[in-house]
C-alpha positions in Angstrom: -6.9 18.4 -16.8 -3.3 19.4 -16.9 -1.6 16.0 -17.3 1.9 17.4 -17.8 2.2 19.0 -14.3 0.2 16.3 -12.5 -1.9 18.9 -10.9 -5.6 18.3 -11.2 -7.2 20.1 -8.2 -6.9 23.9 -8.5 -6.2 26.3 -5.6 -4.5 23.6 -3.6 -2.8 26.1 -1.3 -6.0 27.1 0.4 -8.6 25.5 2.6 -12.2 26.1 1.4 -15.8 25.2 2.3 -17.6 23.0 -0.2 -21.2 22.0 0.4 -20.8 23.0 4.1 -17.7 20.8 4.5 -14.1 22.0 5.2 -11.9 20.8 2.4 -8.3 21.3 3.6 -5.1 21.6 1.6 -4.2 18.1 2.7 -7.4 16.7 1.4 -6.7 18.4 -2.0 -3.2 16.9 -2.1 -4.8 13.5 -1.4 -7.2 14.1 -4.3 -4.3 15.0 -6.6 -2.4 11.8 -5.7 -5.6 9.8 -6.1 -6.1 11.2 -9.6 -2.5 10.4 -10.5 -3.1 6.8 -9.4 -6.3 6.8 -11.4 -4.4 8.0 -14.5 -2.0 5.1 -14.3 -4.8 2.6 -13.6 -6.8 4.0 -16.6 -3.7 3.8 -18.9 -3.2 0.1 -18.0 -6.9 -0.6 -18.5 -6.9 1.2 -21.8 -3.8 -0.5 -23.0 -5.3 -4.0 -22.4 -8.9 -3.2 -23.2 -10.1 -3.8 -19.6 -13.4 -2.3 -18.8 -14.1 -0.7 -15.4 -16.7 1.6 -14.0 -16.8 4.3 -11.4 -19.0 3.4 -8.5 -20.1 4.5 -5.0 -18.6 7.9 -3.9 -16.6 8.3 -7.0 -19.7 8.1 -9.2 -21.7 10.2 -6.8 -19.0 12.8 -6.7 -18.7 12.9 -10.5 -22.4 13.4 -10.9 -23.5 15.5 -7.9 -20.3 17.5 -7.1 -18.6 17.6 -10.5 -15.5 16.1 -8.9 -14.9 14.6 -5.5 -17.5 14.4 -2.7 -16.0 16.9 -0.3 -15.7 14.5 2.6 -14.4 11.5 0.5 -10.8 10.7 0.0 -10.7 7.6 -2.1 -11.7 6.3 -5.5 -14.2 3.5 -6.1 -14.1 1.4 -9.3 -15.6 -1.9 -10.2 -15.1 -4.4 -12.9 -16.3 -7.9 -13.7 -14.3 -10.8 -12.3 -12.7 -11.9 -15.6 -11.6 -8.3 -16.3 -10.3 -8.1 -12.7 -8.3 -11.3 -13.1 -6.8 -9.9 -16.3 -6.1 -6.6 -14.7 -4.1 -8.3 -11.9 -1.9 -10.0 -14.5 -1.4 -6.9 -16.6 -0.8 -4.6 -13.6 1.9 -7.0 -12.3 3.7 -6.6 -15.7 3.2 -2.9 -15.9 3.9 -1.9 -12.4 
């Protein structure tokens, strides 16, 4: 990943077909923004030793599609309630 330029999805300027689904430039831009948000989320979790896990479409996309599910445009993460409560406090400070 190229963290310096905040560009994660390559060939963002072109629509393409992935697994029979049209992935538009707009969807790729959404994916890039989602990954930027994930980076900030991950940095906060790492800083405060908060565990989280990919789930649902995010986990499926990572395993089956080596990235995003072509028709998905969000990120799904889970954490245990105590971790979540801590995350809320830490995110309020960090953001």
